[in-house]
C-alpha positions, 0 to 999 in steps of 0.5 A: 303289800302283796300277797306271797301266792301259794301253789304251782299258780294257774297259767303255766297248766293252763297252758301247758294242759291248751296246747297239750289238748292241741296237739293231742286234737290235731294229732288225732285229726290228721291221722283220721284225716290221712286214714280215712277214718268218718267223716270230717262232721262228726270228727270235728265235733267229735274232737270239740268236745274231745278237747276241752275234757283233754284239756283239764285233764293236763291242766289237772296233770301239769297242777299235781305235779308242779303241786308235788315237787313243789315251788323250790323245783320247779324246774324239775317239775316241767321237765317231768309234767312235759314228760308225761305230757309226752306219754300221754300224749303219744298215748292218747293218739295212739289210742284214739287216733289209730283205731283198730275197730276200722277197716283200713281203706288205707291206711295200712294198720290203720298208721298213717305215711306220715307216721314217723316208723320209730315211735310205736302206736 
């Protein structure tokens, strides 16, 4: 006889957290590379150390939202978690990737040319 599984599980929060952390780190690295911020090896080390922290934050966020909404509203909970994750990713890219204190040698305002103009930084 199988025991009932309680709670949201751990695979969905871990997977979604890893994807969100990966997107954040990739976008920040692409922004720094396009705007010639720092040097590649130091930036890579910073992002390598930042990735597991972000993964934990996003996994905890997903787990909390799934627990808050309960098992009966799984689709709604996932939709809320996706919206909150997208907002957090955007905020982190704007905060970490676009450095106001760094002089903009390549990108005006440290906003890369590939960044969509309709999305504010």
